[in-house]
C-alpha positions, 0 to 999 in steps of 0.5 A: 922222179929224180934222174938218179932213182937211188937218190930219190929212193934211198937218200930222200927216204923220210918214211922208213925210220920209225923213230920219226913217228914215235919214241922207242921204249926205255930198255935196260939192256944190261939188266935184260942180259943178266935176266936172260943168262939167269933164265938159262942157269935156272934151267940147268939147275932144274935139269941137273946139268953142269953146263949147256953148249949153245949153237942155235943162232937164236940161243946165241943172241939170247945168251950173249947178244951174238949177231954175226951171220946168224943164217950162216950159223943156222946151217954151217955152225962155227960159234959155240958157247958154254954156259954153266950153272955157275962160272964164266961163260966161254965162247969158241970161235968168236972174234969180238967182244960179247956181253957177259963173256969172260973167255974167248977161245978158238973153235973146233970144226963141228960142221962138215964145211969146216971139218970135212972128212976129219969131222970125227977128229974135230968132235973128239977135240971138242969133247976134250975141251968139254972135259977140260972146262968141267975141271975148270969150273970144278964140277963133278957133274958129268951131265951136259946139255948140247944143242943141235950138233952132229951125232959125231959130237955126242959120240965123242962126248959119251966116249969121254964119260959125258952124259949128253942131254938135249940142250933145246930143253934148256934154251927153249924153256928159258925163253918162255917168260919174258922180262919187262925189257924183252917186252919193250924190245918186242913192242918196238919190233912190233911198231917196226913191223906194223909200220912196214905193213902200213906201207904195203897197204899204201902201195897196194894197187893193181899192177904191183907185184907180190915181191915188190909189196914184201920188199917194202916190209923187208926194207922197213925192218932192215932200215930200223936195224932188224934182222930177217924174215923166216919166210917171205909170206905174201900171196894174192888172188888165186895163190892165196889158197891154200896158204903157205905159198911165198911171194912171187912176181905175180902182179896183183889184180883189182878185186884180189885178196892179198894176205901176208905174215910178217914172220919177222926177226925185227930190232933187238932180235925179237919176233913180229908175228902179224898177219893180215889180209888186204883187199885190192880195189878199185873192185868191191869185195864179193859177198863170199870174200866178206864171209871167209874174212868173218870166219877168220876174225871170229876164230881169232876173237873166240880163241883170244878169249881163251888166253889167260894164266892157268889155261892148259894147252889141252883145255885150249884145244878142246874149247877152240873155235870149231872150224867149218868143215869146208875150211879144215883141209887148208886150215893153219897148222896150229891155232896158237904158238908162243913167240920171242926171238922166233916162233917158240914153245909151246904151241896148240895144234888144230884139235880136229886133226890130232891131239896136242903132243904135250900139255903145259899151263899158260903163265903171265909173261908169256907172249903167244900168237893166235892164228887163223887161216880160212881157205874153203876147199876148192875155192879161189879166196882165203884169208890169213889173220894173226895177233900177237898178245902178252899174257898178263895176270888177268888175261892178255894185252894185244901187242899188234894193233894193226886194224882189220880190213874195214871193206871186208867187215862192213 
C-alpha cells in the first residue's frame, strides 16, 4: 500500500463510480418536476384545499428539488414552500434558485432554535403571510393543508379564520404513483445500492467490523451523489437476532450470518430498500442457518405472488405467508410497504399482530417493498431479506436484482 493511505483509497479509487459499469438511464428532469408538482395540485383539488405548506424535507425535494441540509430541516425546519391549486410557487427562507419557484421571500422562524420564546409571535407572522398569499392568488377558499409544524402555527392560522387540514395527506398521496422518469431515477439508485452491496460482499471476511462493511455502502452512495441512510442497519453473529440493531464495531467471525438493509436515499433523492443476509466463511453454513434462510426466502416468494393491481391491503394481509410460530415474536414490523423518496404510504402490517389500520388498492405505477425477517425466538441466528418491485399492469417487475446467498440455499 502507498505510504499515503488517502492517495491509495481515494485518488486511486476506480471502483465506486457506477457510471464506469453501466450507462445511466435517460431521465427528463423538467418533465419529472412538472409531473410531481401536478400530482400535488391534483391532491389539493381532491381535498378542496387552496394550497399546501410543505415543510418535510422529502416533500421539498419532491416539489422543487430542494436539497440543502435536509436532515437539519427534518428537526429544525427553516424552509417552507407554498404550493397552490393554481398560481405561483413561493418559497420562504431559501437563498438559491429552485426549479418551478417564481418567488423567494424571507422566512418566519417556526422552529424553537430560531424563534425561541418568541415562537408564538413568529407563528402569527406566518399566519399573516398565509392570508396575504390567499389574497394574491385570488382564492376565497380558506382551507389550507399544512405539513408537520408546531401547534402554535396551527393555532395562529385558525385565529385568522383559516381551516387547517393535514398536509401529509397531500404530499403522501401525491407520491404514490411514479412517473417513468421517477422509475428511471429509482433504477439508477438501485444500481448504486447494489454496487455498494457487492463491495460489502467482497470485503466480508473474519475480522472486518460491521461499521467498516456499512461504511463501504455509505461511501458508494455518497460517491455517486446520493444522500443518506435512514439507519445503519447491519448486524452480525449474535447481534442479528432480534433485528433492528444498527451497525457496531463488532468484528465478524467465521460462520456468522451478516444481515443488512440499505435504507438508502440515493441519487436524485430516490430510495433503495434492499435487504440481504450473507454468510461469512470459511466455516460452512449450519443446517439450521439454511433452514432459517429458506423460511425467509419462502415468505418473500409467497408474498411477491400477491403483488398486482387490484389487490387490496386487507386481501394481502389475509393471504400472506404464514410465519412460523417460533419466528413471530421477532418478525418484521410489516410485510409490505411502498417506497419512493423514502418509506411511503401504504403499508401492510403482519396480520397475526393486528388488522391493518386502513385499506386501499394496489395500482400500476406504485413501487413497493416485500419484507421478511426470520429470527426464531431465543436463537442466535436470523435472516433479513427484502425486494423492491414496480407494480405493472399485469403484476410486478423486480427492481432489486441482487442474488440470494447461494451457500445458504444449497
